[in-house]
C-alpha positions in Angstrom: -0.1 0.0 0.0 1.3 3.5 -0.9 1.8 5.6 1.7 0.0 8.8 1.8 2.3 12.2 2.6 1.7 14.3 5.6 3.6 17.7 5.4 4.4 19.4 8.5 5.5 22.7 9.0 7.3 23.3 12.7 7.7 27.3 13.4 10.2 27.3 16.6 13.2 29.1 18.0 16.1 27.9 19.4 16.0 30.0 22.4 12.8 28.8 23.3 12.9 25.5 26.1 9.4 24.2 25.3 10.6 24.1 20.9 13.5 21.6 22.0 10.6 19.2 23.8 8.2 19.8 20.8 10.9 18.1 19.1 11.5 15.4 20.7 7.9 14.8 21.3 7.2 14.8 17.5 9.9 12.5 17.0 8.2 10.1 19.0 4.5 10.6 17.3 5.9 9.8 14.1 7.9 7.0 15.1 4.4 5.7 17.0 3.0 6.1 13.4 5.6 3.8 11.7 2.8 1.1 11.0 0.3 3.4 9.5 0.2 4.6 5.5 1.8 7.6 5.9 4.8 9.3 5.6 6.3 12.8 6.7 7.9 15.5 5.6 9.3 18.1 7.7 10.4 21.3 7.2 11.6 23.7 10.3 11.0 27.3 9.6 12.1 30.4 11.9 10.9 32.5 14.5 12.7 35.2 16.9 11.4 35.4 20.8 14.1 38.2 21.5 13.9 40.4 18.3 15.3 43.3 20.4 18.6 41.7 21.9 21.4 43.2 21.1 24.0 42.3 19.2 26.7 41.5 22.5 25.8 38.5 24.1 23.4 38.6 27.5 23.6 36.7 30.7 20.5 34.5 30.7 20.1 34.5 34.2 19.8 38.1 34.2 17.9 38.8 30.7 15.0 36.8 30.9 13.5 36.7 34.2 14.3 41.1 33.9 11.7 40.4 30.4 9.3 37.8 32.3 9.8 38.3 35.4 11.6 36.3 38.6 8.7 34.3 39.3 7.8 33.2 35.9 11.4 31.9 34.9 12.0 30.0 38.4 8.0 28.0 37.4 9.3 27.7 33.5 12.4 26.5 34.4 11.1 23.7 37.0 8.5 22.8 34.2 10.4 23.0 31.7 12.9 20.7 33.8 10.3 17.9 34.8 9.2 17.7 31.1 12.6 17.8 29.5 13.5 14.5 32.1 10.4 12.7 30.5 11.7 13.4 26.9 15.6 12.4 27.7 16.5 16.7 27.7 18.7 17.5 30.3 17.8 21.0 30.9 20.2 23.6 32.4 19.6 27.6 32.4 22.7 29.1 32.9 24.9 30.7 30.2 24.2 33.2 27.1 21.4 34.9 25.6 22.0 35.7 22.2 20.4 36.4 19.4 19.3 33.5 17.2 19.4 34.2 13.7 22.4 32.4 12.3 21.3 29.7 14.2 18.2 29.9 11.4 20.2 30.8 8.9 21.9 27.4 9.1 18.7 25.2 9.3 17.9 27.2 6.4 20.6 26.1 4.8 20.8 22.5 5.4 16.7 22.4 4.2 18.6 24.0 0.5 21.7 21.3 0.8 19.5 18.1 2.0 16.2 18.7 2.7 14.2 17.6 5.4 16.7 14.9 6.7 19.4 17.9 6.8 17.7 19.9 8.6 16.3 17.2 11.2 20.1 16.0 11.6 21.1 19.9 12.4 18.4 20.7 14.8 19.2 18.5 17.7 22.6 19.7 18.4 22.1 23.5 18.0 19.5 22.7 20.9 21.6 20.5 23.3 24.2 23.2 22.5 21.7 26.1 24.2 19.3 24.1 26.2 22.0 21.5 28.0 25.6 22.7 27.3 24.6 26.7 27.8 26.5 27.5 24.8 26.2 30.4 22.9 24.7 29.9 19.9 25.5 32.5 17.9 28.8 32.0 17.9 30.5 30.5 14.5 32.4 28.0 15.9 29.4 26.5 18.1 27.4 26.5 15.0 30.2 24.8 13.1 30.4 22.1 15.8 26.4 21.8 15.1 27.6 21.5 11.1 29.7 19.0 12.0 28.1 16.4 14.3 25.4 16.8 11.6 27.7 16.1 8.4 25.7 18.5 6.3 28.5 20.6 4.7 32.1 19.0 3.3 34.6 20.4 5.7 34.2 22.9 9.0 35.7 26.1 7.0 32.4 25.6 4.2 30.5 25.9 7.5 33.0 28.9 9.1 32.8 30.5 5.7 29.0 30.5 5.4 28.1 31.4 9.3 30.1 34.8 8.7 28.0 35.4 5.5 24.8 36.5 4.9 23.6 33.9 3.3 20.0 33.0 3.8 19.8 35.6 6.1 17.0 37.5 4.0 15.3 33.9 3.7 14.8 34.0 7.4 13.4 37.0 8.3 11.5 36.6 5.4 10.1 33.9 6.9 9.8 35.5 10.3 7.9 38.3 9.1 5.6 35.7 7.4 5.0 33.4 10.6 4.0 36.9 12.5 1.5 38.1 9.9 -0.1 34.4 10.1 -0.9 35.1 13.5 2.0 33.0 15.2 3.0 34.8 18.4 4.3 31.6 20.2 6.4 28.2 19.7 6.6 26.0 18.5 3.6 25.9 16.2 3.3 23.2 14.1 1.0 23.3 10.8 0.3 20.2 9.2 -0.6 19.4 5.9 -1.6 23.3 5.2 -4.7 23.6 7.4 -4.1 21.6 10.8 -2.1 23.3 13.6 -1.2 22.1 17.0 0.2 25.3 19.3 2.7 24.2 22.0 5.3 21.7 23.2 2.1 19.5 22.8 2.6 15.2 23.6 3.2 13.0 21.0 -0.6 11.4 21.7 -1.8 14.5 20.8 0.0 14.7 17.6 -1.1 11.6 16.7 -4.6 12.6 17.3 -3.9 15.5 15.1 -2.7 12.6 12.2 -6.2 11.3 12.3 -8.2 14.8 12.2 -9.2 14.9 16.0 -12.2 17.5 15.6 -10.9 19.2 18.5 -8.1 21.2 16.7 -8.6 23.5 14.8 -8.2 24.4 10.9 -5.4 26.6 9.6 -5.9 28.9 6.7 
């Protein structure tokens, strides 16, 4: 039996812990659908949670509490830690916070090079660098490490050359603007076959239900 192709667009930002959780949950959901007559094509698109960040690197434990409030920051860390443990993520909330444009540019380039498979390969090491290893994902050296781990470019030098350029910047900015124009205000946000959408880091069973067009979810577009 031929499998029906389901196209997913996942809008997310690397600065968001729930986007990392959502990424893991979506991968689990897809594995749970392995025996169904369906295959998946996933395209990751950018969102910028902190567009007003300056170009310099800031301390995460200083910037985020000032932006959202100390109590909300502490509650969020606790909830993300608990949820992360359930999907194999070891969150660590120290380290820097910086613009994620370069990370999104690398993901966009991965899609041009190798489509969804190349994107999927580079996304996890970027998430881990920021949320588990407390690294600066605006640093070309950190992102070149992710590109190497994903094996999406022929050499580290090629990755660094790309990261130090403006290639894919226009594309990323356009996709961020398109998401906001369509009403996306929070991430992760997953669009399924262009008309169904799931907002937030839903659990794997939720994605499976949406696959079956559960009427509790809303039409998109």
